[in-house]
Steps between C-alpha positions, in 0.01 A plus 500: 500500500157616602464181698810575710385856557166368620666252737732768638212742548292235679791399724580865589137564590503190720826572685411866555241385753771365731561508783136453587561574869794687655576413862742654746843330509552247777808692619688809395826613657482802726656819364835600644446646848546873559700415812703187568321221690671280757316170536559351844377198690180566694527753778466407863162554663439867584844588368658689212797263477523175307500187714785343298853616569628533140198710405543718808870558424421630150200695632733672747774561241263682264361706787846591634623602155193707420441297183155594360277196527190345647473169682252227408439168667547183299471132586609361163882486485480354147412851381860598577769442235702314765205299631539671839362810662557789506522639149490852363300611194659819366338781306667358186324168545803308623449238771804485728586264784786441744816698434332668201277694741802628691677602179186679380478699824868598485465606136195718567615631838883506477532727802370217719838325489720804431463617861729215611879499477676217316577328831141540619370355172717193554381469861138548393536218247651277769218569747242444225653160423514419872126553533412313182708199607516463880176673604314340213616156605396570858155619394455201270602267784248651742215541252527198270719238667327519838185285444290682760577844358442376147153371586394803706663785306638412157228259390206742554680779309499293182149353521267802508515591131460157346208256476511140612709292429761761402477655848639178646746412222674834437612565862654153512681559170626831637633329812669232292674771297615680815640183659671406175664844492621460860660162428678647198659763727612268780594136533267463800245711685665569836299736719792608718716575198224700335428704813871555554528658156190711569646622832822609328310673218265691731791601721676643193185689401454633852862621517478667158171669586606614847276802572470624141159528331616267222793268440706765320379822655193715455377350170382143428676274250436166330652329805240674720219378274620142535566517875164664575318238292643215707468675837141607439396162361649309793375741766147527361447143383602333826340753733363256757683327787645161422332332796168321482565353159498834318734584210852572618804641322849443635631770264248747642633424849848600384372823344339598830845506664592802284292796609639728228384257229150487645481880521640522148225274364232694684640832379500394134149362536365821651688724253435319174192285548276598791395837341363310198234324707 
């Protein structure tokens, strides 16, 4: 019995010396933020808006709704639960993406949608879908399908934050994904058909807007966040003449035929974003 006590005592004295060295953990999760954080794709140069349309739409929605948050740049979409930017980290530690962000905003700021009548809510949903389908296809066609625009505009956006060889591989993978998505939406990529749909969509937006500050009156809605994101991205990304081999957007040319849409985009920019600079 004394032998076992001696062994136990010796072993306890030995193990009490451990750990010999305590080092800081390699990684520890951040505590829940005091204010929600919207992670968006990198902002444009000298700008307060994200350079990617989906990120800008959510950035605008949160601003329009008055949802308490801060915006942070991110170039790693794998951080998002959906694998795509943007995503929202709430004060409860939840990471939300896509429709979950919209639902979160409407839950926290219910008055944002309550200002619309039932008919206006239905129309707002229709115009939101119109932007996310027709305008998105037009932007994807101009930015990713057009080889010149892809090399001069899209490719550089996805190379700056990655070392070689990732900075040459990832943009090409992104383009492959975009082209694959386009071919899943249409049997063939017909420029005239695409631009015809864009013309009809922008005409509908222009008619709905008329001379109002926003699509449904004096206050912005989700449909405004989506429309502004596409207008601003197209107008600011392809801001050089098409001649001389420079980047050119056929969709941007159509937008420029609607003066009220151009003034609308400028007004939202100056009201919601320019003061932040």
